[in-house]
C-alpha positions as CSV (number, residue, x, y, z in Angstrom):
1,M,-28.0,41.7,-5.7
2,H,-27.5,43.2,-9.1
3,K,-25.7,46.2,-10.6
4,H,-27.2,49.6,-10.6
5,T,-26.1,52.5,-12.9
6,L,-26.2,55.9,-11.2
7,S,-25.8,59.0,-13.2
8,V,-24.9,61.6,-10.6
9,T,-24.4,65.3,-11.5
10,V,-22.2,67.4,-9.2
11,E,-20.6,70.7,-9.0
12,N,-17.3,70.7,-11.0
13,R,-15.1,71.5,-7.9
14,P,-12.0,70.0,-6.3
15,G,-12.6,67.3,-3.7
16,V,-16.0,66.2,-4.8
17,L,-14.8,62.9,-6.3
18,T,-12.9,62.2,-3.0
19,R,-16.1,63.0,-0.9
20,V,-18.1,60.6,-3.0
21,A,-15.6,57.8,-2.8
22,T,-15.2,58.4,1.1
23,L,-19.0,58.2,1.5
24,F,-19.0,54.7,-0.3
25,R,-16.1,53.5,1.8
26,R,-17.4,54.7,5.1
27,R,-20.8,52.8,4.4
28,G,-18.9,49.6,3.2
29,Y,-20.4,49.8,-0.4
30,N,-18.0,48.8,-3.0
31,I,-17.9,50.7,-6.3
32,D,-17.8,48.3,-9.3
33,S,-17.0,51.2,-11.7
34,L,-16.7,55.0,-11.5
35,T,-16.1,57.5,-14.2
36,V,-16.2,61.2,-14.0
37,G,-15.8,64.0,-16.4
38,R,-17.0,67.5,-17.4
39,T,-20.5,67.9,-19.1
40,E,-21.4,70.6,-21.7
41,N,-21.6,73.0,-18.7
42,P,-18.1,73.5,-17.5
43,D,-19.4,74.0,-13.8
44,V,-20.9,70.6,-13.8
45,S,-19.5,67.0,-14.0
46,R,-21.3,63.9,-14.3
47,M,-20.4,60.7,-12.5
48,T,-21.4,57.3,-13.7
49,I,-21.3,55.0,-10.8
50,V,-21.9,51.3,-11.1
51,V,-22.6,49.7,-7.7
52,E,-24.0,46.3,-6.8
53,G,-26.6,45.7,-4.2
54,D,-30.3,45.3,-3.6
55,D,-32.9,48.1,-3.6
56,K,-32.4,48.8,-0.1
57,V,-28.5,49.3,-0.6
58,I,-29.4,51.6,-3.6
59,E,-31.8,53.4,-1.6
60,Q,-29.3,54.0,1.1
61,V,-26.6,55.1,-1.5
62,N,-29.1,57.6,-2.9
63,K,-29.8,59.1,0.4
64,Q,-26.2,59.5,1.4
65,L,-25.3,61.1,-2.0
66,H,-28.2,63.5,-1.6
67,K,-26.6,64.7,1.7
68,L,-23.4,65.9,-0.2
69,V,-23.8,69.6,-0.9
70,E,-22.1,69.3,-4.2
71,V,-24.5,66.6,-5.6
72,I,-27.1,68.1,-7.8
73,K,-29.0,65.3,-9.1
74,I,-29.0,61.4,-8.9
75,V,-30.7,59.2,-11.5
76,D,-30.6,55.4,-11.4
77,I,-30.6,54.7,-15.1
78,T,-30.4,50.9,-14.7
79,Q,-33.9,50.2,-16.1
80,D,-33.7,53.1,-18.8
81,K,-32.9,52.6,-22.4
82,A,-29.3,54.1,-22.4
83,V,-26.3,54.0,-24.5
84,E,-23.5,52.5,-22.5
85,R,-19.7,52.3,-23.3
86,E,-16.5,51.4,-21.9
87,L,-13.0,51.9,-23.2
88,A,-10.2,49.5,-22.9
89,L,-6.5,49.4,-23.8
90,I,-4.9,45.9,-24.1
91,K,-1.3,45.4,-24.6
92,V,-0.9,41.8,-25.9
93,K,2.2,39.8,-26.8
94,A,2.5,39.7,-30.6
95,D,5.4,38.3,-32.3
96,P,5.2,38.5,-36.2
97,A,4.0,34.8,-36.5
98,V,0.6,35.7,-34.6
99,R,0.0,39.3,-35.6
100,A,-2.3,38.7,-38.6
101,E,-4.4,36.5,-36.3
102,I,-4.7,39.3,-33.7
103,V,-5.4,41.9,-36.3
104,Q,-8.4,39.6,-37.4
105,I,-9.8,39.4,-33.8
106,V,-9.4,43.3,-33.4
107,D,-11.2,43.8,-36.6
108,I,-14.1,41.5,-35.6
109,F,-14.6,43.6,-32.4
110,R,-14.2,46.9,-34.4
111,G,-11.2,47.8,-32.4
112,R,-8.0,49.6,-33.3
113,I,-4.4,48.9,-33.0
114,V,-2.8,52.1,-31.6
115,D,0.6,51.2,-31.0
116,I,3.0,48.5,-32.5
117,G,6.1,47.4,-30.7
118,R,8.6,44.8,-31.5
119,S,6.8,42.0,-29.8
120,S,3.6,43.6,-28.7
121,L,0.5,45.5,-29.9
122,I,-1.7,47.9,-28.0
123,I,-5.3,47.6,-28.9
124,E,-8.1,50.1,-28.3
125,V,-11.6,48.9,-28.0
126,T,-15.0,50.5,-27.0
127,G,-18.2,48.9,-26.4
128,D,-20.4,47.6,-23.5
129,E,-19.0,45.4,-20.8
130,G,-19.9,42.2,-22.5
131,K,-17.9,43.2,-25.7
132,I,-14.9,44.3,-23.7
133,D,-15.0,41.0,-21.7
134,A,-15.3,39.0,-25.0
135,I,-12.2,40.6,-26.7
136,E,-10.3,40.1,-23.5
137,E,-10.9,36.5,-23.5
138,S,-10.2,36.3,-27.3
139,L,-6.8,37.8,-26.8
140,R,-6.0,36.0,-23.6
141,P,-4.3,33.0,-25.3
142,F,-1.7,35.3,-26.9
143,G,-0.7,36.7,-23.6
144,I,-2.2,39.8,-22.2
145,M,0.8,41.9,-20.9
146,E,-1.3,44.8,-19.6
147,L,-5.0,45.9,-19.4
148,V,-6.9,49.0,-18.5
149,R,-10.5,49.7,-18.7
150,T,-12.1,53.0,-18.0
151,G,-15.5,51.7,-16.4
152,K,-18.8,52.6,-17.8
153,I,-20.1,55.8,-19.2
154,A,-23.8,56.0,-20.0
155,M,-26.4,58.4,-21.5
156,V,-30.2,57.9,-21.4
157,R,-31.6,57.6,-24.9
158,G,-34.2,60.1,-26.3
159,N,-35.2,63.7,-25.6
160,K,-34.3,64.0,-21.9
161,Q,-31.3,66.1,-21.3
162,F,-29.6,67.8,-18.4
163,K,-30.2,71.4,-18.4
164,G,-27.8,73.6,-16.3
165,D,-28.9,76.5,-14.5
166,F,-27.1,77.7,-11.5
167,T,-29.2,80.7,-10.6
168,N,-30.7,78.5,-7.7
169,G,-27.7,76.3,-7.2
170,K,-29.5,73.4,-8.3
171,N,-30.3,71.8,-11.7
172,V,-33.3,70.0,-13.0
173,L,-33.6,67.2,-15.7
């Protein structure tokens, strides 16, 4: 069992996300991470879905996703050279005595302080899953009050690009 990253292009219509999530729920597959947003074509959205499973599970996921009318293309980019990022906002306890130390940690991870409160800081950091995990662990001793992570987004490196052409209802890579 290992994590697979699926890049799924879908028609940008209401209800598509619900249909995809319901498909996973019905089959008993757990979504480790799911992000979705519009692409350069406003009629198309891209979902980045991270799911854990063996090759047989991933094959079943692909088959089930292909059955959805709104799904245009599914690409398992797990083995591809890709740029992968995640965003996290971390609210950490930060009284004046420890702020300088927290600022140093944030600088090391190339994060940004986006809000300063009387006794807290909100930190924004982007990077791969490992980087986000590492800054989270570095800040934990100060007291993490709140944490939110976006989940993975990914794009394959190189000249491959998604070309949108809705004249036939489907798109090709």
